[in-house]
Residue, then its C-alpha position, 0 to 999 in steps of 0.5 A: m037280839g030280836s027284830l024291831n018293827l016300825d011302831s017300836p019306840t026304839v025305832q021311832s027314837y032312832l029316826q027322830i035322832l037322824k031327822g034332827v041331825i039332817t035338820r042341823m046340817a041343813t040349818n048349818s048350810a043356811a047359816v054358812k051362806s048368811w055368814c059368808v054374805g056378811f063377812v064378804s060385805a064387811i071386807v068390801v066395806i073396809i076395802a072401800d073405806k081405805a080406797s084400795a080396790k087392788y085388795i078386793w081379791i081378799s074377799v075371795v078367800p072367805i068365799v072359798l072357805f065358806f063354799s068348802l064348809d057349805a059343801y061339807y055340811l051338804g055332804l054330811e046331810r046327804l050321808f045322813r039322809g042315805l042312812y035314814n033311807d036305808s033304815i026305812c028300807r030295812l024296816h020294810e024289807d027284813g026288819v031292823t035289829v036292836e044293833d042297827a037302831f043305834i048306828v048314827s055314823r057319818g061314815s069314814s073320812p074318805a066317804v065324807l070327803r067324797a060326799a063333800a066333793k060331790a056336793t060342790v056341784s050341787f045347784s044349792i051351792w055353786p050358783f050362790y058362791l059363783l054369783l058372790e064372786v062375780m059380784l066382786v067384779p062390778v063392785k071393784a069397777w064401779v064402787l071402788 
């Protein structure tokens, strides 16, 4: 098969597919944060209604789960951004073949887990969830 150039409809479609995946991962990450705030707030309201401050620790469980899910989405987003950037570099250097233009893979499972683990220290993730957990302390002390 021949080499493709930047103006090729195949290349443009491939890049649009990758952009769509990256956009979905970023949207999912934002949605996870919204769901986490709503879910933790609902748990705190239920605990406050029952006047059982000792059960506030239950709120930590969804925070940890949503934190993990958010890191997973950010890790996937970074992997797909890397694939996108590699494709652009190949286009400018030596060209992309037709076989290269249809690879839309997130990589192996260990690669995804490593990317998610690296994403946990991202400034877009840990401050949000840390603040959410820290906010439970004054809620327990003053509200419950």
